[in-house]
N, C-alpha and C positions, 0 to 999 in steps of 0.2 A: 090525132093530137089530143083530143079531149080525154081519151083513154089514158094516155101518158100522164096527163096532168092529174087525173083522178088517182092513178097508181102512185104517183109521187106524193100526193096528199095523204094517201093511206099509210105509206111508209113513214112519213113525218109524224102522223097521228099516233101510230104504234110506238115509234121511238119516244115521243113525248110522254105517252102513258107509261112506258117501261121506265123512263127516267124518273117520273114522279113517284112511281111505285117503289123504285130503288132507294129513294131518299126518305121514305117514311121510317120514323124511328120508334122504338119501344119506349114508353114513358115510365117514369118512376124507377130508374135504374140506379140512382144514388144509394150507396150502401149495400148493393148486391154483392154477393161473394163470387169470386172467380179464382181458379187455381191454374197456375202456369208452370210448366216444367222447363228446365234448362235456362235459368235466369242469370247464370254467372256472367255471360257475355251475349253479344249479338242481338238477335230478334227478341228473345225472351227478356233480356235485361232492359231493352228499350220499352217493350210492352209493359213490363211491370211498373216502370216509372211513369209512363203516360197514363195507364189505367188508374194508378194511384192518384194522380193529379185530377182525374176526371171524377173521383169520388167513389170508385169501387173499393170494396174490401178485398185486397189482393193477398192470396197465399202464393208466395214465390218460392218454388223449390230450386235449390242450388246444389251442385255436385260438391263444391268445396266450401269450407268455412270462410275462406278469404272472400270468395264471391258473395256469400251471404252477408258478411260484415260490410263490405263496400256498398252493396245495394241498400241495406238498412240505414246506412249513414246519410243517404241522400233522398230518402223517402219519408212519408208521414208515419205516424204511429198506427194508422190503419193497416199498413202493409206488414205482414208477418212472413218471415223467411223460415224455411225448413230444409234440412239436408236430406237429399234423396238421390240415390243411384237407382235408376228405373230397372236395372238388372236384378236388384235385390228384392225378391218377391215378398219376403217377410217384412222388409222395411216399407214397401208399398202398402201393405195391409195396415201397418201401424199408422202411417201417415193418413190413410183414408179414414181410419177410426178417429184420429185427432181432428181432421176436418169435420167429420160428422158431429163431434162434440161442440165444435165452434159454431157451425151453422144451425144446429138444432133443427127446429121444424121448418125453417125457411128453405133449406136445401141449398144446392150449389147452382148458381145461375150459369156459370161458364167454366169449361175445362179447355185449356189451350195446351195441346200436346206438341210441345216445341222441341224438347230435348232430342238431340241427335248427334251422330258422329259421321265422318266421311269414311274412315277406314282406308285401307290401301286401294288405290286405283291403278291397276296394272293389267297386262294381258293375263288371261286365265291360267295359262300354263306356267306362269311364274309363281302362282299362289298355292297355298295349301288350305285345308278346311278351316283352320283357325282365322285366316284372313277374312273369310266369309262370316264366321260365327259372330264376331264382336259387333259389327254394324247391324246384323240381323237381330241380335239380342237387344241392342239399345233402340234402334229405329223402329222395329216392328213388334217384337215380343214385349218389350218394355212399354211401348205405347198402348198395346192391347191390354196389358195387365193393369196399367193405371186407369184406363177407361173402364174396364170391368169393375174395378173396386170403387170407382167414383160414380158409376152409373145410377145406383139407387138415389143418390143425392141430386143428380141432374134430373132424373125423372120426377122427383118430388117438386122441383122448382119449375118444371117444364122449360128447362134451360137450353144451353147451346154447347155443342162439342166442336172444337176447331182443331183439325189435324193438319200439322205442317208436313206436307209431302215435298215434292220437288218436280221439276220438269223431267228429272231423272226417273220419275215414276211412270212416265209416259214414253220415254225414249232412252234406251241404254246405250250411251256413247262411249263407254269404256268398260273394262272388266272389273270385277270386284263385288263385294257384298253390298255396297251402298245401293246400287241400282236394283238388285234383287229385293232389298228391304223396302225400298220406296214403291216398287210395283206391288208389294204386299200391302203397304199402307193404303194404296189406292183401292185395292180389293176390299180390305177391311172397312174402309170409309164408306164405300158404296153400299155394302150389305148393312152396315150399321145405320146409315141414313134411312134405308127402307124399313128396317126393323123398328126404329124409334119414331117413325112418322105417326103411328097410332097413339103414342104417348105425348104428343105435342113437343117432342124434343127435336131441335133442328141440328143437323150435322153438316159441317162444311169442311172443305179441303182446300188448303192453300198450296199452290204450286210455284214456288219461286224459281227464277232462273239462277244465274251465277251472281251472287252478291259478295261484297267484300266483308267477310266475317272471319273469325278465328278458324271456322270450319274449312274455309276455302283458301287458306294461306298458301300461295303457290310455292314459296320457299320450303315450307314444312312438307308439303305434298311431295315435292321432287326429292327432298332429303330422304324421306321414308322409302321412296321408290328406288333411290340409288343404293340403299342398304340391301334391298332385295336383289337388285341387279348384280351387285358385287358378290353375292352368295349363290348365284345361279350355277347349275352344272355347266361345264364347258360345252357340252353338245347343244344345249339350248342357246347359249351365248353365240355359238357358231351359226345357228339357224337365223338369229336376229342380226348378227353382224356386230363387230366391236364398236362401231360408231353409232349404233342404234340409239343408245341412251342419250348421248349428247344431241343428236338430231331431233329426237322425240321431245326433249326438254325445251329446245328452241321453238318447236312448233306449238307446244302447249303454252309457252310464255306469250307467243304472238296471239293465240286464240284468246287467252285470258285478258289481254289488253283490249281486244275488240269487244268481248262479251261482258266483262265485269261491270256490274252496277255498284257504284260507290255509295249511294244513298240507300240505307236499309229501311228508311221510314215508310215507303210504300207497302212493305210487307206488314208492318204494324198497323197501317191504315186498313188493310184488308182484314186483319184480326178484329179491329174495332168495328168495322162494318158487319162482320159475321156475328159479333156479340150484341150489337145495338140496333141493327136494322130490323124492321118489322118483317121484311122479306129477304133474308140473307141468301146469297147465291150458293149453289151446290159446290161450285169450283171457282177459285180465284187464281188466274194466271198472272204472275207479277214479274216485272222486269222487261226491259225492251228486248233483250235477247230471247227471252221466253216467248213473248208475244209475236215478234217478227220472224223468228227462225225455228226454235226448238218445238214450240207447240204446233205450228203449221206442218213442220216436217214429220211430227209424230202421227199425223193423220194421213200421210201419203203412203203409197204402196212400198213394200219392203225393198223392192229393187231400187227405188229412188233414194230411200233412206240410206241403204248400203253404199250406193254410188257417192253420195255427198259426204257421208261420214268417213268412208275409206280414203277419200281424197286428202283428208287431214292426217292420215297415218303415214308413218315412215315406211318406205319399201324395205322388205326383209332381204337379207343377204341370200337366203335360200328359200324359195317359194315353190310349192307344189300345186298351186292353184291353177286350174285350167279354165 
């Protein structure tokens, strides 16, 4: 009995110490420079607004002029917008040079790599290489390129790098380039975190579940998928069955209703913790679906993962599985 009480007290003590450590903040952050990609909508847009209100000097990169104009209209004069397509290597270098001239000797405290696209999510035998190329170019190559070009400024400030990945970087539950790109982000993030430790730079990875953003618009996703389905060769359609698309759409809609997180602010709160905590976490798993299902499932044996994920798949008209 005494042993149980002592064990319980040790657990409580460790939890209390971890909580106290987790709440410690970096001082004198007002006026520090941070750069955020993908600020037209979603996580990046909300982050830019919140960090601006908290006194950071925000460089918010947007893909479109409309997105930049709308963001600038509702933020302070501290926030500066810049147009950036992370796939454009020359533009990335020019933006990095502009940021360097702005921050001068102070360096860049924070880089939030948020820009990303979903791309087409469909069975692999429906796709060609171009369907894989775009999400990998944006989500992985673009992220790496922005990081490499901003890295000297981050090292100068002994700052933070926050990479927005996904639970899809731990568990691939559909075909397409999105999951391959996010697995790549996880690998890059881990190696970068270890490389930068000696320079006092902290690298964090945020792994959101399914959140209601422009990226995860179910109607848009299914419309893009329907276009591919309608153009599939007849032999592949025969293998899947003429009713496959409708049945698959119904299942995906049901899953979306169960898993979708409507409030995106927890993701931005994780970004804030990563930028302001004295001891930021290496990984942030965000969203009830991610915490309760996707993340635990990603740590289970492949046979369990396959069993649970395949239960949500529509049965094919022709199956050769044994």
